[in-house]
C-alpha positions as CSV (number, residue, x, y, z in Angstrom):
1,M,204.6,97.1,105.5
2,R,205.0,94.6,108.4
3,R,204.4,95.7,111.9
4,A,204.1,93.7,115.2
5,G,200.3,93.4,115.1
6,F,199.5,93.5,111.5
7,V,200.7,93.7,107.9
8,V,199.5,96.4,105.5
9,R,199.3,96.5,101.8
10,A,198.6,99.9,100.3
11,R,197.6,101.0,96.8
12,T,196.6,104.5,95.6
13,N,193.0,104.9,94.4
14,D,191.1,107.5,92.3
15,A,189.0,108.6,95.3
16,S,190.4,111.3,97.6
17,E,189.6,109.2,100.6
18,L,191.1,106.4,102.6
19,R,189.5,103.0,102.2
20,M,190.4,100.2,104.6
21,A,189.7,96.5,104.9
22,V,190.8,94.6,108.0
23,V,191.0,90.7,107.8
24,A,192.1,88.1,110.1
25,P,193.1,84.7,108.8
26,G,191.5,81.5,110.2
27,S,194.9,80.4,111.5
28,I,194.7,83.0,114.2
29,G,192.1,81.1,116.2
30,S,188.3,80.9,116.7
31,S,185.9,83.4,115.2
32,V,185.6,85.1,118.6
33,V,189.3,85.7,118.7
34,R,189.5,86.8,115.0
35,N,186.6,89.3,115.5
36,R,188.3,90.7,118.7
37,I,191.5,91.2,116.9
38,R,189.9,92.8,113.9
39,R,188.0,95.2,116.2
40,R,191.3,96.3,118.0
41,V,193.2,96.8,114.9
42,R,190.3,98.8,113.2
43,E,190.0,101.0,116.3
44,A,193.7,101.6,116.4
45,F,193.5,102.9,112.8
46,R,190.4,105.0,113.5
47,S,192.3,106.7,116.4
48,A,195.4,107.2,114.2
49,L,193.2,108.7,111.5
50,R,191.7,111.3,113.8
51,A,195.2,112.7,114.3
52,H,196.1,112.5,110.6
53,A,194.6,115.7,109.0
54,E,195.2,115.4,105.4
55,P,193.0,113.4,103.1
56,M,194.5,110.3,101.5
57,G,193.6,108.6,98.2
58,V,194.7,105.1,99.3
59,D,193.3,101.7,99.7
60,L,194.6,99.7,102.6
61,L,194.4,95.9,103.1
62,V,195.3,95.4,106.8
63,T,195.9,91.7,107.7
64,A,195.9,91.3,111.5
65,R,198.4,89.1,113.1
66,R,198.0,86.9,116.3
67,E,200.3,89.3,118.2
68,A,197.5,92.0,117.9
69,A,195.5,90.0,120.5
70,D,197.9,90.5,123.4
71,A,199.7,93.8,122.2
72,D,199.2,96.9,124.2
73,F,196.6,99.1,122.6
74,R,198.8,102.2,122.6
75,A,201.5,100.2,120.7
76,L,199.0,99.2,118.1
77,E,197.9,102.8,117.7
78,A,201.5,104.0,117.3
79,D,202.1,101.4,114.7
80,A,198.9,102.4,112.9
81,A,200.0,106.1,113.0
82,G,203.5,105.3,111.7
83,T,201.9,103.3,108.9
84,L,199.6,106.1,107.9
85,R,202.5,108.6,107.9
86,E,204.6,106.2,105.7
87,V,201.7,105.7,103.3
88,G,201.0,109.4,103.1
89,R,204.4,110.3,101.8
Protein backbone atom coordinates (compact mmCIF):
# COMPACT_ATOMS: atom_id res chain seq x y z
CA MET A 1 0.00 0.00 0.00
CA ARG A 2 1.43 3.33 -1.03
CA ARG A 3 0.63 6.47 0.92
CA ALA A 4 2.06 9.99 0.74
CA GLY A 5 4.53 9.53 3.61
CA PHE A 6 5.21 5.80 3.53
CA VAL A 7 4.83 2.47 1.78
CA VAL A 8 3.46 -0.52 3.72
CA ARG A 9 3.90 -4.22 3.10
CA ALA A 10 1.62 -6.45 5.18
CA ARG A 11 1.62 -10.18 5.88
CA THR A 12 -0.47 -12.23 8.28
CA ASN A 13 1.36 -13.92 11.15
CA ASP A 14 0.55 -16.72 13.59
CA ALA A 15 0.51 -14.38 16.58
CA SER A 16 -2.62 -12.45 17.49
CA GLU A 17 -0.71 -9.20 17.67
CA LEU A 18 0.50 -6.58 15.27
CA ARG A 19 4.24 -6.41 14.72
CA MET A 20 5.70 -3.45 12.91
CA ALA A 21 9.09 -2.35 11.62
CA VAL A 22 9.73 1.16 10.31
CA VAL A 23 12.68 1.68 7.98
CA ALA A 24 14.04 4.71 6.16
CA PRO A 25 16.39 4.24 3.20
CA GLY A 26 19.70 6.05 3.13
CA SER A 27 18.64 7.98 0.04
CA ILE A 28 16.31 10.08 2.23
CA GLY A 29 19.14 11.98 3.85
CA SER A 30 21.46 12.00 6.82
CA SER A 31 20.96 9.77 9.85
CA VAL A 32 19.42 12.68 11.74
CA VAL A 33 16.78 13.16 9.03
CA ARG A 34 16.10 9.41 8.74
CA ASN A 35 15.68 9.02 12.50
CA ARG A 36 13.29 11.97 12.66
CA ILE A 37 11.18 10.56 9.84
CA ARG A 38 11.11 7.09 11.43
CA ARG A 39 9.98 8.57 14.76
CA ARG A 40 7.19 10.57 13.10
CA VAL A 41 5.87 7.59 11.14
CA ARG A 42 6.12 5.26 14.16
CA GLU A 43 4.18 7.73 16.33
CA ALA A 44 1.52 8.17 13.65
CA PHE A 45 0.94 4.40 13.69
CA ARG A 46 0.91 4.34 17.50
CA SER A 47 -1.78 7.02 17.55
CA ALA A 48 -3.81 5.16 14.94
CA LEU A 49 -3.47 1.88 16.88
CA ARG A 50 -4.91 3.46 20.02
CA ALA A 51 -8.15 4.07 18.13
CA HIS A 52 -8.10 0.64 16.47
CA ALA A 53 -9.70 -1.72 19.01
CA GLU A 54 -9.49 -5.17 17.48
CA PRO A 55 -6.26 -7.24 17.71
CA MET A 56 -4.57 -7.99 14.43
CA GLY A 57 -2.25 -10.87 13.57
CA VAL A 58 -0.27 -8.93 10.98
CA ASP A 59 3.35 -8.05 10.31
CA LEU A 60 3.86 -4.59 8.82
CA LEU A 61 6.98 -3.35 7.10
CA VAL A 62 6.67 0.42 6.81
CA THR A 63 9.15 2.12 4.52
CA ALA A 64 9.20 5.85 5.21
CA ARG A 65 9.35 8.24 2.28
CA ARG A 66 11.02 11.64 2.09
CA GLU A 67 7.59 13.33 2.03
CA ALA A 68 7.01 12.21 5.66
CA ALA A 69 9.55 14.79 6.86
CA ASP A 70 7.42 17.75 5.78
CA ALA A 71 3.95 16.21 5.94
CA ASP A 72 1.39 17.45 8.42
CA PHE A 73 1.33 15.03 11.35
CA ARG A 74 -2.48 14.77 11.24
CA ALA A 75 -2.21 13.68 7.60
CA LEU A 76 0.30 10.99 8.57
CA GLU A 77 -2.05 9.79 11.31
CA ALA A 78 -4.97 9.67 8.88
CA ASP A 79 -2.91 7.66 6.38
CA ALA A 80 -1.81 5.26 9.13
CA ALA A 81 -5.40 4.80 10.32
CA GLY A 82 -6.58 4.15 6.77
CA THR A 83 -3.81 1.62 6.28
CA LEU A 84 -4.75 -0.22 9.48
CA ARG A 85 -8.41 -0.32 8.43
CA GLU A 86 -7.44 -1.72 5.04
CA VAL A 87 -5.13 -4.34 6.54
CA GLY A 88 -7.75 -5.32 9.13
CA ARG A 89 -10.26 -6.41 6.49
